[in-house]
C-alpha positions, 0 to 999 in steps of 0.5 A: 255362088256358093259351089259346095251348095251347089254340088251338095244340091245336085248330088242329092237330086241325082241320088233321088232321080236314080231311084225315081223319087225326084219331084218337079213341079209342072204348070197347070191350070184348074178350069174348074174342079175337075178339068185341067189344062197340062202342056196344052192337053185338057186332062179329067184330074183325079188328083185334087182335094177340092172335094166338092168343087168349091174353089170355083163355086160362085158364092165362094169367089163371090165372098173372097170378092167382096172381103177384098174389097172390104178389108184389103189383100192381106191382114197386115201382121199378126192378129195379134198386133194389127191382123185381126179381123171381124170375119175371123171372130166370125168363122172361129164361132161357126166352126165351133159350133159345127164342131160342138166345142166351146172356142175355136182358132184360125191358123195360116194353113194346116202345117202351121197349125199342128206345129203350133198346136202340139207344142203348146200342149206337150213338151219335155217330159211329156209324151206325143203318141202319133199314128205311124201314118199320120200326116208329116204336120204332125210328126213335126208338130211332134217332134218340135214339142220336145216331148217323148214321140212314140209311133203306134201301128196304124189303126192298131188298138192293141198296140195303142193300148199296149203303147200307153200301158208301158209310157203313160206311168213315167210322163207328164201329160200324153197326147194322142194325134191322128188322122181322122181320115188318113190321106195316103190310104182313105180309111178312118181312125176308130175315133171311139176307141182310140177316145176310150183309151185315151180317157182311160189313161188321162191322155188328150186326143188331137184329131186332124180332119182335113179330108172329113169335113165336108165329106163324111159325117154328112159334112160335119167331118168325121167325128160325126161318125162317132158321137161319143168319142171325146175329141179334145183339140178338132183339126181341120183345114179349109184347103180341102173340101172347102176349096181356100186356103187356111186351118183351125183347132177347135177346143175348150175356150181355156185351150183356145186362150192358151194357143192364142197367146202360145202357139208360136206359128199363131203369134209369130205369122201374119194372119190369114187374108180376109178373103180366105176367111170369108170363102170359108164362111161361104163353103160352110153355108154351102154344105149346109144348104146343099147335102147332095154336093156333099154326098157326091164325092163318097158316092163316086168313090164308092162307084170306083171301088164297086167296079173294081172289086176293091173294098168299099170306100170309106171316104173320097180318097182310093188308094192303088196301091203298086209297089215300086216308084217307077211303076207308080210313074209308069201307071200315072204316064199311061192314065194320063196319055188316057186324058186322067190325071193321077198323081203317082204318090212316093216315099217319103209320103208313103213307106217304101215299097207302097208307091202308089196312085192316089186317087180323089174324087170330087162332086164334079166327077162324071160318073163316064169318068170314073167309069173310065178311069176304073177301066184305065186302072184295071190293067194295073191291078192285075200286075 
């Protein structure tokens, strides 16, 4: 054992613990899309991104099982070597059609997608403009690109316009990257206004729709809310509303061809398991066939915000910002004691001083449980 490594790691853990920022894994059995079992207790979970409960939908599970029977448990290699299965072609065609794009590319995860896509289209001498609250994988991809990376204030179009005006003349290609639905705040990027600015400055727009697909825009995702916006790279995941695992990007056929031959996180990693692709296809079928299910997460979120007189929810995500990390931990413990699982979110996932309860609503939540959660949260809003 390397003692200096151990001492270094322990010192780091101790320092985080002293600031209430240490994180630990807690064994949790997801019984279905809503109920979980932890430490021998059944809890109603309001922390899961399985917005439509499709991880347990019988059609989705059956599709995954059938794919394992036909194709096996894994892809065997990079898709460019021996790992490309017919399911991937079918899934990419389905996604491209959903997003109104020419083509699509499936990745192993959302993190792999954004850290592969951005360096494919931006490099030294280029510029990547990132919403300051964009997901960590967008920031990672931007930094890996070796382009100049500049943050713009969250959803602030004046600030984005000013930064474009100041930076555009001195750089080559420009990529603007943003979440569609912001994962910790639940608000939505003004893609119409961003698109106008992008076109005015010959910039490309990447939108991460991980938390929009299946939930907003009648299930089609956030781009459906802005039909006139030009989005060059539609990125999203299968791990939220689709209930599985994996990710995708939709774009023009040449852009996808370039990704498939040059995105390092596509070229140099094993393909997604066929069962995950089959599950995603089945989940897309459910979304198309069950509009009432699709409408439920936003309806539940709005029931909650109405009960607490909060701004109307725009997505399935509602943050209760409490400030200090210690306060968020105390609030989460209080709710868990009442049978409600709401995980506290602390820096660096969110900015300092904005620790919060991040509440995620799903199609499976009973109205009575939503109301019970509102009652349990109310005292914390008054502090």
